[in-house]
C-alpha positions in Angstrom: -42.7 -26.2 13.9 -40.7 -23.1 13.5 -41.8 -20.2 11.1 -39.2 -18.5 9.1 -38.1 -15.0 9.7 -39.9 -15.0 13.2 -36.7 -15.2 15.2 -36.5 -11.5 16.6 -36.7 -12.0 20.3 -39.6 -10.4 22.2 -38.4 -8.4 25.4 -38.6 -11.2 27.8 -37.7 -14.1 25.4 -34.2 -15.6 25.4 -32.0 -14.7 22.3 -31.8 -17.6 20.0 -29.0 -20.1 20.3 -28.7 -20.6 16.5 -30.2 -19.7 13.3 -30.9 -22.2 10.5 -31.1 -21.6 6.8 -30.9 -24.3 4.1 -28.2 -26.7 5.1 -26.5 -24.2 7.3 -26.7 -23.5 11.0 -25.2 -20.4 12.4 -24.4 -20.8 16.2 -24.7 -17.3 17.8 -22.8 -17.8 20.9 -19.7 -19.4 19.5 -19.8 -17.3 16.3 -19.6 -20.8 14.3 -21.2 -21.5 10.8 -22.1 -25.1 10.3 -22.9 -26.9 6.8 -24.5 -30.1 7.0 -23.4 -30.2 10.7 -19.8 -29.8 10.0 -17.7 -26.4 10.9 -17.2 -24.1 7.9 -14.2 -22.0 7.7 -15.2 -18.5 7.5 -13.2 -15.5 9.0 -14.6 -14.0 12.3 -15.5 -10.6 10.6 -17.5 -12.4 7.7 -19.3 -14.4 10.5 -20.2 -11.3 12.3 -21.6 -9.7 9.0 -23.5 -13.0 8.4 -24.9 -12.7 12.0 -25.9 -9.2 11.7 -27.6 -9.9 8.4 -29.5 -12.8 9.7 -30.6 -11.0 13.0 -32.0 -8.1 11.0 -35.0 -10.2 10.0 -34.9 -9.3 6.3 -34.6 -5.7 7.1 -31.9 -3.5 5.2 -28.8 -3.0 7.0 -26.7 -0.1 5.7 -22.9 -0.2 5.2 -22.6 2.3 8.0 -24.6 0.1 10.5 -22.4 -3.0 9.5 -19.2 -1.1 10.0 -20.4 0.1 13.6 -21.3 -3.6 14.5 -18.4 -5.3 13.0 -15.6 -2.7 13.4 -16.7 -0.9 16.7 -14.4 2.1 17.4 -12.2 1.4 14.3 -11.8 3.5 11.2 -12.0 1.2 8.2 -13.1 1.8 4.5 -16.6 0.9 3.3 -14.7 -1.6 1.0 -14.1 -3.9 4.0 -18.0 -4.6 4.2 -17.8 -5.6 0.4 -14.9 -7.8 1.1 -16.6 -9.7 3.9 -20.1 -10.0 2.1 -18.0 -11.6 -0.8 -16.6 -14.0 1.5 -20.1 -14.8 2.9 -21.6 -15.3 -0.6 -18.8 -17.8 -1.5 -19.1 -19.7 1.4 -22.8 -20.2 0.9 -22.2 -21.3 -2.4 -24.8 -21.5 -5.4 -27.6 -22.5 -3.1 -27.2 -19.4 -0.8 -25.2 -16.9 -2.7 -28.6 -15.0 -3.6 -29.6 -14.7 0.0 -27.5 -11.8 0.6 -28.9 -9.2 -1.5 -27.3 -5.9 -2.4 -29.5 -2.7 -2.3 -27.6 -0.4 -4.5 -26.1 2.7 -3.0 -27.6 1.7 0.5 -26.6 -1.7 2.0 -27.5 -5.4 2.0 -30.4 -7.6 3.5 -30.8 -11.3 4.0 -33.5 -12.7 2.0 -33.0 -16.3 2.7 -35.6 -18.6 4.9 -34.3 -18.4 8.4 -35.4 -20.4 11.5 -34.6 -19.4 14.9 -33.4 -22.2 17.4 -34.0 -21.7 20.9 -31.4 -22.4 23.7 -31.2 -26.1 24.8 -33.8 -26.8 27.6 -35.1 -23.1 27.4 -32.0 -22.1 29.8 -31.0 -18.5 29.5 -28.1 -18.9 32.0 -24.9 -17.0 30.9 -22.2 -19.2 29.6 -19.0 -19.6 31.7 -17.0 -19.2 28.5 -18.0 -15.8 26.7 -17.3 -15.9 23.1 -13.9 -14.9 22.0 -13.4 -11.4 20.3 -13.0 -11.5 16.7 -9.4 -12.0 15.5 -7.7 -8.6 15.0 -7.5 -7.5 11.3 -4.0 -8.2 10.0 -3.1 -4.7 9.6 -5.0 -3.1 12.4 -3.2 -0.5 14.4 -3.8 2.0 17.2 -2.0 5.3 17.4 -1.3 6.2 20.9 -1.2 9.9 21.6 2.3 11.2 21.4 3.6 12.5 24.5 4.9 16.0 24.7 8.1 16.2 26.6 9.9 19.2 28.4 8.4 22.3 29.8 7.4 24.0 26.5 3.7 24.0 26.2 4.1 24.0 22.3 5.4 20.5 22.6 2.0 19.3 23.5 0.3 21.0 20.6 2.9 19.6 18.0 2.5 16.3 19.7 -1.4 16.3 19.2 -1.0 17.4 15.5 1.5 14.6 14.8 -1.0 11.9 16.5 -4.0 13.1 14.5 -2.0 13.4 11.2 -0.6 10.0 11.7 -4.0 8.4 12.3 -5.6 10.0 9.3 -2.5 9.1 7.0 -2.5 5.5 8.2 -6.3 5.2 7.7 -5.8 6.2 4.1 -2.6 4.2 3.3 -3.5 0.8 4.7 -5.5 -0.9 2.0 -8.8 -2.2 3.5 -9.0 -5.5 1.5 -5.8 -6.6 3.1 -7.3 -5.9 6.9 -6.2 -2.4 7.0 -7.9 -0.7 9.9 -6.9 2.3 12.2 -8.5 2.5 15.7 -10.5 5.7 16.1 -8.7 8.4 17.8 -11.2 8.5 20.6 -10.2 5.0 21.6 -6.6 5.9 21.6 -7.4 9.1 23.8 -8.6 6.8 26.7 -4.9 5.9 27.4 -3.6 9.6 27.3 -1.2 10.2 30.0 -1.3 6.6 31.6 1.3 4.1 31.6 0.1 1.3 29.6 0.6 -2.4 28.8 0.7 -2.6 24.9 -0.5 -6.0 25.1 -3.6 -5.2 27.2 -4.3 -2.5 24.8 -4.2 -4.9 21.8 -6.6 -7.3 23.5 -8.9 -4.4 24.6 -9.2 -2.5 21.1 -8.7 -5.6 19.0 -5.8 -4.4 17.1 -2.5 -6.3 16.3 -0.2 -3.3 16.2 0.3 -0.1 18.4 2.3 3.0 17.4 3.7 5.2 20.2 5.9 8.3 20.4 7.2 11.5 22.0 7.9 15.1 20.9 10.4 17.4 22.6 10.8 21.1 21.6 14.2 22.5 22.4 14.8 26.1 21.1 14.6 25.8 17.5 14.8 22.2 17.2 12.1 19.2 17.2 12.9 15.8 18.3 10.4 13.0 17.5 10.9 9.6 18.7 8.4 6.9 17.3 8.2 3.2 17.5 5.9 0.4 16.2 5.0 -2.4 18.6 3.5 -5.8 18.1 0.4 -5.8 20.4 0.4 -9.6 20.8 4.1 -9.9 22.0 5.0 -6.4 23.0 8.0 -6.8 20.5 9.4 -3.5 19.2 9.5 -4.0 15.4 10.8 -0.5 14.3 11.8 2.7 15.7 13.2 5.9 14.4 14.2 9.4 15.8 13.6 12.4 13.8 15.8 15.5 15.0 15.4 18.8 12.9 15.8 22.2 13.1 12.7 24.4 12.5 11.0 27.7 13.4 9.3 26.8 16.6 5.4 26.6 16.6 3.6 28.9 19.1 0.5 26.5 19.2 -2.1 29.2 18.4 -2.8 27.9 14.8 -2.0 31.3 13.4 0.5 32.5 10.6 3.3 32.7 13.2 3.3 28.9 13.4 4.9 28.9 10.0 5.2 26.7 6.9 8.4 25.2 8.2 6.4 23.4 11.1 3.7 22.3 8.9 6.0 21.0 6.2 7.9 19.1 9.1 4.7 17.8 10.5 4.0 16.4 6.9 7.5 14.9 6.6 7.4 13.2 9.9 3.9 11.9 9.4 4.7 10.5 6.0 7.8 8.9 7.0 6.2 7.2 10.0 3.2 6.1 8.1 5.5 4.7 5.2 7.7 2.9 7.7 4.8 1.4 9.8 3.0 0.3 6.8 5.9 -1.5 5.3 6.7 -3.2 8.6 3.1 -4.4 9.2 2.7 -5.7 5.6 6.0 -7.7 6.0 5.3 -9.1 9.3 1.8 -10.3 8.2 3.1 -11.7 4.9 5.6 -13.7 7.1 2.9 -14.7 9.5 0.7 -15.9 6.2 3.8 -17.9 5.0 4.5 -19.7 8.2 0.8 -20.5 8.6 0.8 -22.1 5.0 3.9 -24.2 5.9 2.9 -25.2 9.3 -0.7 -26.1 8.4 -0.4 -27.4 4.6 -4.1 -28.5 4.7 -5.5 -25.0 5.8 -7.7 -23.1 3.3 -5.7 -20.1 2.1 -7.7 -16.8 1.8 -7.3 -14.2 -0.6 -5.9 -12.1 2.0 -3.0 -14.2 2.5 -2.0 -14.0 -1.0 -2.5 -10.4 -1.2 -0.2 -9.7 1.8 2.5 -11.9 0.3 2.6 -10.2 -3.2 2.5 -6.8 -1.5 5.5 -8.0 0.7 7.4 -9.4 -2.2 7.2 -6.1 -4.1 8.1 -4.2 -1.1 11.0 -6.4 -0.1 12.4 -7.2 -3.6 14.1 -5.3 -6.2 11.5 -5.5 -8.9 13.1 -7.8 -11.3 11.3 -9.6 -14.0 11.0 -12.7 -11.7 9.8 -10.9 -8.6 7.1 -9.1 -10.6 5.7 -12.3 -12.3 5.8 -14.1 -8.8 3.7 -11.3 -7.3 1.3 -11.1 -10.1 0.7 -14.9 -9.7 0.0 -14.2 -6.0 -2.3 -11.7 -6.7 -3.9 -14.0 -9.5 -4.6 -16.6 -6.8 -6.1 -14.0 -4.5 -8.5 -13.1 -7.3 -9.4 -16.7 -7.8 -10.8 -16.6 -4.3 -12.2 -13.2 -4.4 -12.8 -11.7 -7.7 -13.7 -8.5 -6.2 -10.5 -7.8 -4.1 -9.6 -4.4 -5.1 -6.1 -4.8 -3.6 -5.2 -7.5 -5.8 -6.8 -5.7 -9.0 -4.9 -2.8 -8.3 -1.7 -4.7 -7.5 -1.6 -6.5 -10.9 -2.4 -3.2 -12.7 0.4 -1.4 -11.1 2.9 -4.3 -12.0 1.8 -4.7 -15.6 2.4 -0.9 -16.0 5.8 -1.3 -14.5 6.6 -4.4 -16.8 5.9 -1.9 -19.8 7.8 0.8 -18.4 10.8 -1.3 -17.8 10.7 -3.1 -20.9 10.3 -6.4 -19.1 7.8 -7.7 -21.8 10.4 -7.4 -24.8 11.9 -10.8 -25.3 14.9 -11.7 -27.6 13.9 -12.5 -31.0 10.6 -10.6 -30.9 9.6 -8.3 -33.8 8.8 -4.6 -33.4 5.0 -5.7 -34.0 5.3 -8.4 -31.2 6.8 -6.1 -28.7 4.1 -3.4 -29.2 1.2 -6.1 -29.2 2.7 -7.4 -25.8 2.7 -3.9 -24.3 -0.6 -3.0 -25.6 -2.0 -6.2 -24.1 -0.5 -5.5 -20.6 -1.7 -2.0 -20.5 -5.3 -2.9 -21.6 -5.2 -5.4 -18.7 -3.9 -3.0 -16.5 -6.6 -0.5 -17.5 -9.4 -3.0 -17.1 -8.3 -4.1 -13.6 -8.0 -0.5 -12.3 -11.6 0.4 -13.7 -12.8 -2.8 -11.6 -10.7 -1.9 -8.7 -11.9 1.9 -8.6 -15.6 0.7 -9.1 -15.2 -1.4 -6.0 -13.3 1.1 -3.9 -13.4 4.5 -5.6 -10.8 6.1 -3.1 -8.3 3.2 -3.3 -4.9 4.8 -3.0 -3.2 1.9 -4.8 -5.6 2.2 -7.7 -5.3 5.8 -8.0 -1.4 5.6 -8.0 -1.8 2.8 -10.7 -3.8 5.2 -12.7 -0.6 7.6 -12.8 1.5 4.8 -13.7 -0.7 3.6 -16.5 -0.8 7.1 -17.9 2.9 7.5 -17.9 3.3 4.2 -19.5 1.0 5.4 -22.3 3.1 8.5 -22.7 0.4 10.7 -21.3 2.8 12.5 -19.1 0.9 15.6 -18.1 -2.3 13.5 -17.3 0.0 11.4 -15.3 1.1 14.4 -13.4 -2.5 15.4 -12.7 -3.4 12.0 -11.5 -0.6 11.6 -9.0 -1.3 15.3 -7.8 -4.9 14.1 -7.1 -3.4 11.2 -4.8 -1.4 14.1 -2.9 -4.4 16.0 -2.6 -5.8 13.1 -0.5 -2.7 12.0 1.3 0.1 14.6 1.3 2.6 11.9 2.7 2.2 9.6 -0.3 5.9 9.6 -1.3 5.2 7.3 -4.3 3.0 9.9 -5.9 6.1 12.6 -5.7 8.3 9.9 -7.5 5.5 9.3 -10.3 5.4 13.0 -10.7 9.2 13.3 -10.8 9.3 10.6 -13.6 6.6 12.2 -15.7 8.1 15.8 -15.4 11.5 14.3 -16.5 9.8 13.2 -19.8 8.1 16.6 -20.2 11.7 18.3 -20.2 11.1 19.8 -16.9 14.0 18.1 -15.0 14.5 21.1 -12.6 11.0 20.3 -11.2 11.6 16.7 -11.3 14.6 17.0 -9.1 12.5 18.8 -6.4 9.8 15.9 -6.5 12.5 13.0 -6.2 14.2 15.0 -3.3 10.6 15.4 -1.7 10.0 11.6 -1.9 13.5 10.8 -0.4 12.6 13.2 2.5 9.3 11.3 3.3 11.0 8.0 3.2 12.1 6.2 6.4 15.9 5.7 6.5 15.8 1.9 5.4 13.0 2.4 2.7 13.7 -0.7 0.3 12.0 1.3 -2.6 14.5 4.3 -2.1 16.6 3.2 -5.2 13.7 4.0 -7.4 13.6 7.7 -7.0 17.3 7.9 -6.5 17.6 6.4 -10.1 15.2 9.1 -11.2 17.0 11.8 -9.4 20.5 10.8 -10.9 19.0 10.9 -14.4 17.4 14.3 -13.8 20.7 15.6 -12.4 22.5 14.1 -15.4 20.4 15.9 -17.9 20.9 19.1 -16.1 24.7 18.7 -16.1 25.0 18.2 -12.4 27.2 15.3 -12.9 29.0 15.1 -9.6 25.5 15.0 -7.7 24.2 12.7 -10.2 26.9 10.3 -9.5 26.3 10.4 -5.8 22.5 9.8 -6.3 23.1 6.9 -8.7 25.8 5.4 -6.4 23.1 5.2 -3.6 20.6 3.7 -6.1 23.0 1.0 -6.9 23.7 0.4 -3.4 19.9 0.0 -2.7 19.5 -2.4 -5.5 22.8 -3.8 -7.4 20.5 -5.9 -9.6 19.2 -3.1 -11.5 21.5 -2.8 -14.5 20.5 0.4 -15.9 21.4 2.2 -12.7 25.1 1.0 -13.2 24.9 2.3 -16.8 23.8 5.7 -15.7 26.3 5.8 -12.8 29.0 5.0 -15.6 27.8 8.0 -17.6 27.8 10.5 -14.7 31.2 9.4 -13.7 32.6 9.7 -17.0 31.1 13.3 -17.6 32.4 14.2 -14.2 35.9 13.1 -15.2 36.2 9.9 -13.0 37.3 7.6 -15.8 38.4 4.6 -13.8 35.1 4.3 -11.9 33.2 5.1 -14.9 34.8 2.2 -16.7 34.2 0.1 -13.8 30.6 0.8 -13.6 30.2 0.3 -17.4 32.0 -3.1 -17.2 29.5 -4.2 -14.3 26.6 -3.1 -16.7 28.1 -5.1 -19.5 28.2 -8.2 -17.3 24.6 -7.9 -16.6 23.4 -6.8 -20.0 26.0 -7.6 -22.7 23.7 -7.2 -25.7 21.9 -3.9 -24.9 23.0 -1.1 -27.2 24.0 2.0 -25.4 21.9 4.3 -27.6 18.9 2.3 -26.9 19.6 2.4 -23.3 20.0 6.3 -23.5 16.7 6.7 -25.5 14.5 4.1 -23.6 12.0 6.7 -22.3 11.8 8.4 -25.6 11.7 5.6 -27.8 9.1 3.5 -25.8 6.9 6.0 -24.1 6.6 8.8 -26.5 8.7 11.3 -24.7 9.0 14.1 -27.6 9.6 17.1 -25.6 12.6 18.8 -27.6 14.3 19.8 -24.5 14.0 16.4 -22.9 15.4 15.0 -26.2 18.3 17.5 -26.3 19.2 16.9 -22.5 19.1 13.2 -23.1 21.9 13.5 -25.6 24.3 14.2 -22.6 23.3 10.8 -21.2 24.3 9.1 -24.6 27.7 11.1 -24.5 28.3 10.0 -21.0 27.8 6.2 -21.8 30.0 6.6 -24.9 32.9 8.1 -22.8 32.3 5.4 -20.1 32.8 2.7 -22.8 35.6 4.4 -24.6 33.8 3.9 -27.8 33.9 6.1 -30.8 30.6 7.8 -31.5 30.6 6.2 -35.2 30.0 2.6 -33.5 26.8 3.7 -32.1 23.8 3.1 -34.1 20.3 4.8 -33.8 18.7 8.2 -33.9 20.4 9.6 -30.8 23.9 9.0 -32.1 22.8 10.6 -35.7 21.3 13.7 -33.8 
């Protein structure tokens, strides 16, 4: 008869073949969990966490110890441990959920009755088929050391700085709950200076993607090539070249290296990080969609729904329908994992966006109904953000959501501070610059808003699907400042990026009319009217002020230019327009 909690092997004893607890058996070699003799679907990382806890013989395992065992050589957030522990508890069900006990602020221990099962026949012979390595995390990536090209020794310094910066930025940017992990720089350094097979690297390091690149310094110019490669196939998913003029770095880390080089480094790191993140999320979402279609009976994990929701937001144009579809996917993720910080933050951000864009206002609603709908959405966002940040205090998406929520409530100065806090942690987070620009605009600080929108654009990869969002803000800021030709250029690009966003067509019409381009202005206004025939122009011009409490006198005065441009584009007499803006 086997005693419980006596499975820790003595120095000369063979390791147990399996561990039994309740109706479960965990087979050590195969990393397989059985329930009543039947295999249970549980992710490889969750199995590894469960095995570590069971083998600890009731002792406390810190989160750090679990990270070292389950993600060796990989930089991941502590939230990854909680995600996998939650998966284990759900799998063990009501009977065994309490067996994985949380020790607040320290870690976890397994408290269930465990029996060690010896190898069959007492044999300790090694298996001819070693256990397979855990499946790589969906968003796992290794940044190979960028190669310094040419004879200039400063190229090597700049290449190393880019590699370090990109590794750090990706570790912050990739959400842990959706499998975000960046292989540690020490792992990447083993490949420095060697011709390498990306597929072999993927297998050896347990990552699904690899970033590689090179740096060439030539006089006062810096050229950087970067590419993202799928480690399983070797396929190139994305590539971009940066060719910039800049005061050359001397590599001594002193003041003579100049702010120009440091800003260029931040820009390149931010653009590569953003592009790599977008490509990886999109690829993994498509992988999850294919798996669901090809294996309809397969259990879908919260991770799959989160990836698909994020990709839908990234790919789409943020229409009402797209936002509702993404919210539904996040809700399905939470149904499987109520502690999924990515899904909580995702819904919160989308609810704030719905309020900001007026997507909750329905035809026939009373003013009171509209106010109640907006308040309900913001209250839900606030609650979900609090939960997300309690689970993962440094979650970038949740911190960005806080800035969005504050802006939606009209607390623009607080929203600026919240987004600045994000930039303090992650200087390449372009969406934080966009958020700051939108709040500065409502504070009557349009000149500063322009600089923020332009900084966001500088940090964005060339094909960033969200570019239209800050170009729309840039166009509005320029329009308020009387820089109508520049405003029209920004708004043309916003319309090209998202032709379905009706308000961009209207603002383009206003900018063109104020710039004296009457025919294009009327054409843009006609397009807006086809898309939103019932929206009053004064309501459109005052949307920010009326909905979100933008009461700054300078903002309101400048906003009258927007209404004047709309009036000219529509060729309507001012007396036909109703509302406070027309009367002002």
